[in-house]
N, C-alpha and C positions, 0 to 999 in steps of 0.2 A: 503494499501499500503506498510505500515511500516514493513522494513524489520526486520530480525531474528538477532540477536546479533553474531559476530564473538567471535572465541574460544581467537584468536590472540589478540595480542594488549590491556592489561589493560588498558592503559592509554587512549585510543579511545574508549569511550563511546557511540558512535553515533551507529545507527543502522545499521546493513550490507546491502547493496543492494542484495535484493535477485537476481538478475540474474545474481552476482557476475563478474567473467569476462567474460560474455556475455550478460552486460549492454550496451546497444545501445545510452545510455544517453549524448549528449555532454554539457548540460546546465551546466553551473556552479555550478550554486544554486542546481543542482540537487546532484553534486558532494562534495557540501561544507555542504548537509545534512546527507548522506548516505556514509560509505567507502567502497572504493574498493578494493581485492587484487591486489596489484601492484610491479614489481619489483623494480619501482624506490620510494623512500621517499616520503613521501607527506607531506604536510605541516601541522604545529600542528594546533591540530581543534580548539585549544585554543587561538592562533592566528589570525584564521580566525574568530570564534565569537568575539572577540576582535576588527576586524575591523569590525565585520558587526553592532557591537553596537555601534562605532562611527558614519558610517553613517546613523545610523538608530535615534540614540537620538536626540532631538530637545530640544532647551532649555536647553542647560546648566547651569551651575551657573555662570559660566563667562560668559555665551550670554544673560541673561536674558535682558540685558539692549538694545541689540542690534533690529534693526527693525522686523516686524513682518514679517514670512515666505511668506504670501501671500501679495506683496506692489504694488502700482501703477502700477512701471515697468513692474511686472511677471505678472497682468492683461492686458496691453497692448502688451505683448509678448515680452519686451526688456530684453535682458540679462544683468544680472546683476555681480558686481564682488563679486563674492561669492564661497565658496569653491566645492559648487553644487548646481545647479539653477535648478527650478523648469523644465526648457526647458531639462536641461542633464537627470533629472528624468524621463522626459515622454518619452526619445527617447529608454529607458530600452536597453535589451539584446537579439537583435534577433540573430538566429543562423541557420545553416543548417540542415537539417534533413538528417541524411544518409542511407545508404542502407537500405531497408524495412526488417523487421524479416519475415521470412518466416509464423509464427503465426499469425492469426487476433488480438491475445488479444494484443499481444506484439507490433504492427502494431500498434494500435491504440493509444494505451499508449504512443507510440513514437512522434506520432503527434499531440496529444491533450494533452498532458503530464498528461492526467488522468485514472486509470484505471477501466475498466468497471465491472459491477456485472456481475453474471450469467445470470440473469434473462433476459439483454440486449440482452444475443447471444442465449438464448433460445427462446426469440421473433424472431430471425432470422430463425430458424429451425421452428419455428411454421407456418410460413409466406414460409417459403418453400416448406410446406409440401400444403398450398393454391396453391402456386404461384412456381411452379417449374423453370419455364421461367426467371421471374421478383419476386425474392421475396418482393423486394422495393416496391409493387405495387399492393400487394396483400391484401391491404387495402384500396385500391381507393374507391372503392363502398361508402365508409364512407368516401370519402375526405382527405384522411389520405396516406402518403407516408412517407417510413423509409428514413431520411437521415441523413447529420452529418458525425459521425464515421460510421454509416453503410455504406457509401459512398466507406467505405476501402474493405468491403466485396465486393461490385459491382463489384471494381476496378476503378471506375469513378476518384477516385484521383490520378490514374496514368498520367493522363491527365495535372496534374498542372505543370509549366514550371517550376518554380522559388522552391523548394523545403525546403521553410524559414518556420521554425515554425508558424511565424505569420499568413502565410496564412493556416495554418491549422487550427489553435485555431480560427481563424474568420469565418470559412466553416462552414454556417448556424445558427450564430450569429446574433439575431436581436438586436435591437438599444436599446431596455431596459433588456436583459437578462445579470442579473451582473455577475462576474467570476462565482458565486456559483453554477450556472444555466447552465446547457447542454443539447442544442436541439438537440434529436435523429427522432424527428416527426413534419412534418410540414402538416398545413390544406391546404384546398383549398378557403379559406375565412378568412377575417379579421384579417390577420397575425398570425391566430391561431396555436399553437406548443403546442408539448408535451416535456417534458424533465427531467433530472434527476436532483436535488438542494442537495448540498451535504455543509456541514457547514467546511470542512477542506479537502483540493484537494489530502490527502494522507490516508484519510477513504473512504470507499463505501459511497455512495450516502444515505441521509437520508431519501427520499420520492419523488415521480413522481410526476410533479406538469404540469399545461397549461399556457400558456399567449397568450394574443391576444390585438388587436388593442381597442376591444369594450370597455376594461378598462387598459386604458396603463401603463404598469408598474407593475401590479399585479398580483403576484403567488396565483395561487390557487391547493393546494394541491389537488391530485386525489387518490393516494393510496400509497403502502410502493414499490410497484414493477411496471415494465411497462405494465404488464397485467391488473393489477389494472386499471391505467391509463386509457387501450384503452378501458376496459370494462366500464369504467365509462363515458368514451364519447361517446361509442356507447349505453348506456343507456339512456343518454341527448337525442343523436340526435334522437332516435327512437319514444322519446316523440313528439318531432317537426315534424316529417315526417309524410306523408297520407300513408293508410293503403297498397298502393303499394309499395311505396318504402320502407315502415318500412320491409317486407318479407325478402330482402335481406340482409338487415342490421340485422337481428336477426338471420339468417344463418351463417352470418359473426361469431355475438357474441358468438354462441353455440360453434362453432368451435373453438374458441380461448379459451373460459370458458373451453371447455373439455382439451385441450391442457394445461392449468395452473393447472386445477386440478390433472391430472398426475404426473407432476411435485412439486406439493405440493405448489402451491403460493396463499398466501390471495386475495382474490379479494375485502376485505374488503377497504372502502375506510379511513377508519381511525382507526390505528394498537394500539395497547400496545405502540410499540416502538415511534410510531409516537405522541403517547400519553407525551410517558416518555422525548420523545427529547424537547415538548412542554413545560415541566417544567422548562426545560434550560434555555428556550428561556431569555434573558435579556433586548431586545428592539425589538420591533415589525418592525419599520424599514418601509418606504415609500411601499415598496412591498408588506407587511403583511406577509412574511415567518417567519421575523423574524433571530435574529443573535445569534448563542450560540458561547460565547467565556469561557476559563477557569475564574474561580474567587475561589478564596481563601482568608480567611479573610478577605472578603470586599473589596479586592485587586483584578482588569481586569476588572470592568466598572462601572464609575457612568453616571448617567441622566446628559443629554445634557440640559442647564440652559434655552430651550426655548422648548414651547410645538409644536408638529410639525403643529398644526394650523397657530400658528405665524409664525413658520418659513417658510413654503410654502408662506407664504404674503411676507415674506423679500424675498425669490428668485423671486418670482412674478416680484415684484418691479425692480429687476437686469434685468430681461429679458425685462421688459417694460420702461426701459430707454431709451429715446431719442437721447441720444447723449453719447459719451466717458465719460465725463466727469461726467454726470449723474450718468455713471452706478458706474464706481469707488465710488461715493459719496455714492450711495445706498449699496456696498455691503461692507460700513465700517461695521454696524449692522452683516452680517457675519463674518467679519474679526474677529469682538471681540468675536464668537463662536468660530471659529478657534483658537484663541490664547487661550482661556480656555481650551480647545482639548490641545493643545501643554503640559499644564501643564500636563493635565491628563498622556499622552504619559509618561512624567519625572514621574512619580508617579505609573507608573504600569497598570493605566487603557487604556488599549489599544484597548478595546471595542467600548468607546466612538468616537475614532477615524473613526472606523469603520463603527460606524452607522452612523455619519453624511456625511462621503466620500459617504455611498450607497445611502442615501437620496438624494443627488448632483444630484447621476447618476441616480435614479429614478426620478426626477425630469426634469431632461434633459435639454440640451443646452449648446453648445461646451463652453458659456462662464465658466462655472462648471469645465473644463474638466482639469483644471493645478491644482484648488487646491482640487480635490477630487484624482486626481491620487496622489497627494503628500501625503494625509491624511491616504488611501486605501494601499500605499506603506508600509508606515510605518508601519501602524498596520499589517498588514498581514506579514512583516517583524519580527516585532516584535514577532509574535505567529506562526513564522515560517509557514506559508502557502505559500512559494515562488510561486507555479506554477500559483496561481492567479493574482500575481504579472506582469507575462508573459503573462497571458492571456488577462489583464486589458490592459496594454499599448499596445498591438497589436490591441484592440478592438477600444479605443480611436484615434488610426490613421486611422482606418477603419472601423467607424461608420455612418453608412446608416441607413435613415428608409424606412420603405416599408417591402414586402413580396422577394425582390431581394437580398436575402443574400448568393446565394451560390458563394464561392470565384471562382468559375469553368465560373461564369458568367462575371469576372472583369481580372482574373487572363491572361495575356499578353507575 
């Protein structure tokens, strides 16, 4: 999604928004990251960068002796007399989505803040050949339905009354879906769903994966594109079905396989690009897909001071606390880790905060929402992955368990 550079203004080194004067985005974070043609003089990007740095940086030398960020008051949900409380960070910047662009590709990016790859649209074409009336139901024989951003194609999202970006980015976002994961296909049982996983919101997805309630929070890579993901699922499903139910699944598989081959999509479960990405993973994280962050001269990531096994035990103690005082006491060990992460932020190791934040998210529990929001907001901000902040903020305000995750079910 990174835009090309403009000729005008050598002093402004930001990449140019590729939609230029036709840009639909009203998100201030988008306009901070990309430059846009305008008759009005824009704010000096260096000043904006300074402001962002001031907002993001934790534990400056002059503040090293201050109370840790996640204090007892914050855990209780009380306001503190600080420049920016956790509550204020969690509120985020919601904004209204303007008139939809005519082209579906741009309309999806406008509403979901992420650009979709070509295979996403090609699957819609494939499903349109299978079921001309309702392409989203073309895979129903396999218990799959096209959802999420595909509802822009079906027109279902026109029913949303309040056109807030927070509504769109939560549409078909399951409880354990991290900001990096975007659901596009829903299954018929066990909260099974298939989606795209990307390390950077301004880059195309790294791979397609599945998640379900069978192994809560676990991300299972299925292939590099959506065709590989669907075919991988169909292959597994055919192994589980009796011969009578297997036949229609096999016919569906062959139709998708044939279309994928015409478009030259690989159906391999693991590709060279996926292997290359795996070598860049700095931390596996609880969800198993891992994270990739820039590391240069050993700066960018450092290991957490606790093993995942011990960290899970600490988090479970907090969840199992019998009362508020016990919960705060049990949180002390986690607070110590958070303090270490703050030092890591100060020294340029942003990946450490993202790792811990995602681990808290994947473990689950509202008690961890405030600290994980803080950790991930700072980490994403330092890496300029701003759309992930918007997605996370909206999700934590609307985080629901179960399979009823269509925003159309709750929008009123």
